[in-house]
C-alpha positions as CSV (number, residue, x, y, z in Angstrom):
1,X,0.0,0.0,0.0
2,X,1.5,3.3,-1.0
3,X,0.5,6.5,0.8
4,X,1.6,9.9,-0.5
5,X,0.3,12.1,2.3
6,X,0.0,11.6,6.0
7,X,-2.1,14.1,7.9
8,X,-2.1,14.0,11.7
9,X,-4.4,16.2,13.7
10,X,-3.4,17.1,17.3
11,X,-6.0,18.7,19.6
12,X,-5.3,22.1,20.9
13,X,-7.7,21.7,23.8
14,X,-6.6,18.9,26.1
15,X,-7.9,17.3,29.3
16,X,-5.4,15.8,31.7
17,X,-5.9,12.7,33.8
18,X,-6.6,14.8,36.9
19,X,-9.5,16.6,35.1
20,X,-7.6,19.9,34.5
21,X,-7.7,21.4,31.1
22,X,-5.3,23.5,28.9
23,X,-5.2,25.1,25.5
24,X,-2.0,24.3,23.7
25,X,-0.4,27.1,21.6
26,X,0.4,26.4,17.9
27,X,4.1,26.9,18.7
28,X,4.0,24.3,21.4
29,X,2.2,21.8,19.2
30,X,4.7,22.3,16.4
31,X,7.8,22.0,18.6
32,X,6.6,19.3,21.0
33,X,4.1,17.5,18.8
34,X,6.3,14.5,18.5
35,X,6.4,14.2,22.3
36,X,2.6,14.4,22.9
37,X,0.7,11.3,24.1
38,X,-2.9,10.5,23.6
39,X,-4.7,8.7,26.5
40,X,-7.2,6.1,25.4
41,X,-9.5,4.9,28.2
42,X,-9.2,1.2,28.8
43,X,-12.8,0.6,27.8
44,X,-12.2,2.2,24.4
45,X,-8.9,0.5,23.6
46,X,-10.5,-2.3,21.5
47,X,-12.6,0.2,19.6
48,X,-9.5,2.2,18.7
49,X,-7.1,-0.6,18.0
50,X,-9.4,-3.4,16.8
51,X,-11.7,-1.1,14.9
52,X,-10.5,2.2,13.6
53,X,-6.8,1.6,13.2
54,X,-7.0,-1.9,11.8
55,X,-9.7,-0.7,9.4
56,X,-7.3,2.1,8.3
57,X,-4.7,-0.5,7.3
58,X,-2.6,-0.8,10.5
59,X,-1.0,-4.3,11.1
60,X,0.7,-5.8,14.1
61,X,4.3,-4.5,14.4
62,X,7.2,-6.5,15.8
63,X,9.5,-4.2,17.8
64,X,13.2,-4.8,18.2
65,X,13.2,-4.0,21.9
66,X,9.7,-4.4,23.5
67,X,9.1,-2.0,26.4
68,X,5.8,-3.4,27.7
69,X,3.5,-2.2,25.0
70,X,0.0,-3.5,25.1
71,X,-0.3,-3.1,21.3
72,X,2.2,-2.1,18.6
73,X,0.7,-1.3,15.2
74,X,2.4,-0.2,11.9
75,X,1.2,1.3,8.7
76,X,3.4,1.0,5.6
77,X,3.7,4.5,4.0
78,X,6.1,3.8,1.2
79,X,9.2,1.8,0.3
80,X,11.2,3.1,3.2
81,X,8.6,4.5,5.7
82,X,6.4,3.0,8.3
83,X,4.2,4.8,10.8
84,X,4.2,3.0,14.1
85,X,1.9,3.4,17.1
86,X,2.6,2.0,20.5
87,X,0.0,1.6,23.1
88,X,1.4,1.4,26.6
89,X,-0.3,0.3,29.9
90,X,-0.5,3.3,32.3
91,X,-1.5,3.4,35.9
92,X,-3.2,6.5,37.1
């Protein structure tokens, strides 16, 4: 599967695990976007992984050094590029 464009939308309004909220500035999202994490509630994990992402073409990924990921998915973007998502277990 060849993909010529990959568009990722990051929210500017976020809700933290403690219920507090913040609006992220565009400069912050552009400079720190690669370090942002999205929380998926445990009850919605199967909907996100098993439904939406797999239907979009993501496949199971085999990582060189596993770090306790619950799921690792990858989408082939071209001859040399993969987009990989890792879902970690988090305790709040």
